[in-house]
C-alpha positions in Angstrom: -184.9 176.4 73.9 -186.1 173.4 76.0 -189.4 171.6 75.2 -190.9 172.8 78.4 -190.1 176.5 77.7 -191.4 176.2 74.1 -194.6 174.6 75.3 -195.1 177.4 77.9 -194.4 180.0 75.3 -197.0 178.5 72.9 -199.5 178.2 75.7 -198.9 181.9 76.7 -199.3 183.0 73.1 -202.5 181.0 72.6 -203.9 182.4 75.9 -203.0 185.9 75.0 -204.7 185.5 71.6 -207.8 184.1 73.1 -208.0 186.8 75.7 -207.5 189.5 73.1 -210.3 187.9 70.9 -212.7 187.7 73.8 -211.9 191.1 75.4 -211.1 193.1 72.4 -213.5 191.8 69.8 -216.3 190.2 71.9 -215.8 186.8 70.2 -217.5 183.8 71.9 -215.1 181.6 73.9 -215.3 178.6 71.6 -214.4 180.8 68.6 -211.6 182.5 70.5 -210.1 179.1 71.3 -210.2 178.2 67.6 -208.5 181.5 66.7 -205.9 180.9 69.4 -204.9 177.4 68.3 -203.1 178.4 65.1 -201.3 181.2 66.9 -200.2 178.8 69.6 -199.1 176.3 66.9 -197.0 178.9 65.1 -195.4 179.9 68.4 -194.7 176.2 69.1 -193.1 175.6 65.7 -191.1 178.8 66.0 -189.8 177.9 69.4 -188.9 174.4 68.3 -187.1 175.6 65.2 -185.3 178.5 66.9 -182.4 176.4 68.0 -181.5 175.6 64.4 -181.2 179.3 63.6 -179.3 180.4 66.7 -176.0 182.3 66.0 -173.0 180.3 66.9 -170.7 182.7 68.7 -167.8 180.3 69.3 -164.7 181.4 67.6 -163.6 179.6 64.4 -160.6 177.4 64.8 -157.4 178.9 63.6 -156.4 177.6 60.2 -152.9 176.2 60.0 -150.5 178.8 58.8 -148.4 178.2 55.7 -145.2 178.4 57.6 -146.2 175.5 59.8 -148.3 173.1 57.7 -146.8 173.6 54.2 -143.2 174.2 55.2 -142.6 170.6 56.3 -144.1 169.1 53.2 -142.2 171.5 50.9 -139.0 170.8 52.8 -139.5 167.1 52.4 -140.2 167.5 48.7 -137.1 169.7 48.2 -134.9 167.3 50.1 -136.2 164.4 48.0 -135.4 166.3 44.8 -132.0 167.2 46.2 -131.0 163.6 46.4 -131.4 163.2 42.6 -130.1 166.6 41.6 -126.7 167.4 43.1 -126.7 171.0 42.0 -130.0 171.6 43.8 -128.5 170.5 47.1 -125.3 172.6 46.7 -127.2 175.7 45.4 -130.3 175.7 47.7 -130.2 173.4 50.7 -126.5 173.5 51.6 -126.3 177.4 51.8 -129.3 177.5 54.1 -128.0 174.8 56.4 -124.6 176.6 56.4 -126.2 179.9 57.5 -128.0 178.1 60.3 -124.7 176.5 61.5 -122.9 179.8 61.2 -125.5 181.5 63.3 -125.4 178.7 65.9 -121.7 178.7 66.2 -121.2 182.5 65.7 -118.2 181.9 63.6 -117.0 180.9 60.1 -117.3 177.2 59.3 -113.8 177.1 57.9 -112.2 177.4 61.3 -110.8 174.5 63.3 -113.1 175.3 66.2 -116.2 175.0 63.9 -114.9 171.7 62.5 -114.5 170.3 66.1 -117.9 171.4 67.2 -119.7 170.2 64.1 -117.9 166.9 63.7 -116.3 165.7 60.5 -119.5 164.4 58.8 -121.6 167.5 59.4 -118.7 169.8 58.6 -118.2 168.0 55.3 -121.9 168.2 54.5 -122.0 172.0 55.1 -118.7 173.0 53.5 -117.7 170.6 50.7 -118.7 171.6 47.2 -119.1 168.0 46.2 -121.1 167.0 49.3 -124.0 164.8 48.7 -127.2 164.5 50.7 -126.8 161.4 53.0 -129.6 158.8 53.4 -132.6 160.1 55.4 -131.7 158.5 58.7 -128.1 159.8 58.7 -129.3 163.2 57.5 -131.8 163.3 60.4 -129.0 162.4 62.8 -126.9 165.2 61.4 -129.7 167.7 61.7 -130.3 166.7 65.3 -126.6 167.4 65.9 -127.0 170.8 64.3 -130.1 171.5 66.5 -128.2 170.6 69.6 -125.7 173.4 68.7 -128.5 175.9 68.3 
């Protein structure tokens, strides 16, 4: 509420209180004004503080979903562990990448056509049992290549 509106509201409450005291209880004017001052002050304080207690009806921001915010950090952590643990790469990361590639190509990765589309490095990474996770920059380039096929 603006300061002008609050002031007018307090003045209106004080005037109404004074008028009620004079007309309803036959109180002298100077006593009616003294009775109206606290009522006006309470109305003024209430009007000034009312903004602090207003309900905020704006919608809350959407919290990040687990699939978006946590997925990238978990994936980074898993890939980092896969560099040091070969069986982790071949048992967890490689099969998932392989499924993505098979879905993108719509064929088995052991075919000549798949090897040509993927390129020798990406094909080796996805199919070889002894494949190791390449350095981050090379892995990112291979994943970009896989994304292009999707």
